[in-house]
C-alpha positions in Angstrom: 0.2 0.2 -0.2 3.0 2.3 0.9 4.8 1.4 -2.5 1.2 2.3 -4.5 0.8 5.6 -2.8 4.4 6.8 -2.9 4.0 5.9 -6.9 0.8 7.7 -6.8 2.4 11.0 -5.5 5.6 10.6 -7.8 3.3 10.7 -10.7 1.3 13.5 -9.4 4.5 15.6 -8.6 5.7 14.7 -12.0 2.8 16.0 -13.9 2.5 19.1 -11.4 6.1 19.5 -12.7 5.4 19.7 -16.4 3.1 22.4 -15.6 -0.9 22.8 -16.2 -2.5 20.4 -19.2 -2.4 22.7 -22.4 -5.8 22.4 -24.0 -5.3 22.6 -27.7 -9.0 23.0 -28.7 -8.5 26.4 -27.4 -7.0 29.7 -28.5 -4.9 31.9 -26.7 -3.0 35.3 -26.6 0.2 35.2 -28.7 2.7 35.3 -26.0 1.0 32.3 -24.2 0.5 30.4 -27.5 4.3 30.9 -28.7 5.0 29.1 -25.4 2.8 26.2 -25.8 3.8 25.8 -29.3 7.5 25.6 -28.4 6.9 23.4 -25.4 5.0 21.0 -27.3 6.7 21.3 -30.9 3.6 22.3 -32.6 3.1 24.5 -35.5 1.9 27.7 -34.3 -0.9 29.4 -36.1 -1.4 32.9 -35.4 -4.6 34.3 -36.5 -5.1 38.2 -37.4 -8.8 39.2 -37.3 -10.3 42.3 -36.5 -14.1 43.5 -35.2 -16.4 44.0 -38.5 -14.1 42.2 -40.5 -16.9 40.4 -42.9 -14.4 37.9 -44.1 -13.2 36.9 -40.5 -17.1 36.7 -39.8 -17.3 34.1 -42.8 -13.9 31.9 -41.7 -15.4 31.9 -38.0 -18.7 31.2 -38.6 -18.5 28.7 -41.6 -14.8 27.4 -41.5 -13.0 27.4 -38.2 -16.3 26.2 -36.6 -16.0 23.3 -38.7 -15.4 19.9 -36.6 -12.6 18.3 -39.1 -10.9 21.7 -39.1 -10.9 22.2 -35.2 -10.2 18.3 -34.7 -6.5 19.3 -37.4 -6.1 22.5 -35.0 -6.0 20.6 -32.0 -4.0 17.4 -33.1 -1.0 19.7 -34.7 -1.1 23.2 -34.2 -1.5 25.8 -31.4 -3.7 28.8 -32.2 -3.0 32.4 -31.5 -6.0 34.4 -31.8 -4.6 38.1 -32.4 -6.9 41.2 -32.7 -5.4 43.4 -35.3 -6.6 46.8 -33.7 -5.5 46.4 -30.2 -2.1 47.6 -29.3 -0.4 44.1 -28.9 -2.1 42.9 -32.1 -0.8 46.8 -34.3 2.7 45.7 -33.3 2.6 42.0 -33.9 0.8 43.0 -37.5 3.8 45.0 -38.5 6.2 42.5 -37.3 5.1 40.0 -39.2 3.7 42.1 -42.2 -0.1 41.3 -41.9 -1.5 44.0 -43.2 -5.1 42.8 -43.7 -7.5 40.5 -42.2 -7.9 37.5 -42.1 -4.4 36.4 -42.2 -2.9 33.7 -40.8 0.8 32.9 -40.3 2.2 29.4 -39.7 5.4 29.3 -37.8 7.5 26.5 -36.2 10.4 26.8 -33.6 13.5 26.3 -35.0 17.3 26.8 -33.4 16.2 29.1 -30.4 13.6 31.2 -33.3 10.4 31.2 -35.0 10.5 30.1 -38.7 7.8 30.8 -41.1 6.6 28.0 -42.9 3.5 29.4 -44.7 1.0 32.3 -44.8 -2.7 32.8 -45.9 -4.7 35.8 -47.0 -8.2 35.9 -47.0 -11.4 33.7 -46.4 -11.8 30.1 -48.1 -14.0 27.4 -48.4 -13.7 24.8 -45.9 -12.3 22.1 -48.0 -9.6 24.6 -49.6 -8.5 25.8 -46.0 -8.4 21.7 -44.8 -6.3 20.9 -47.5 -4.2 23.7 -46.9 -3.5 23.1 -43.0 -2.7 19.6 -44.1 0.2 21.3 -46.6 1.3 23.3 -43.6 1.6 20.1 -41.7 3.5 18.4 -44.5 5.9 21.0 -44.6 6.5 21.2 -40.6 7.5 17.4 -41.1 7.0 15.3 -38.5 3.4 14.0 -37.3 0.9 14.0 -40.0 -2.7 16.2 -39.5 -4.9 13.8 -41.2 
């Protein structure tokens, strides 16, 4: 009984030391998403959007809410949601050369920095966006997004 208790306590302490579990179904502010993507060796998808953008609404309503796309994102990506008109979003959009919405910038951690492996601009149909996510995954290497 004592060994089982010690083993359980050891497992609990190891998981606590690793930090809180990351919910890859959620979208995060950029700094947090960047940290999670690096820690878990995932693709960082930075989604630049703005209030009142009809194409962003179209992507949110008809594309990004799709179950297949959500599963693909949760399996291989960490999503950073960035309001292009917020102070953080203005600086980040200049830095990443995202001059309109919606813009999707795909980054992977590489040798202590971030390498851009893809970029999409504008609204598109679900099937096309899913294919593009799979292409980005293939370009990143490693685990497939199927």
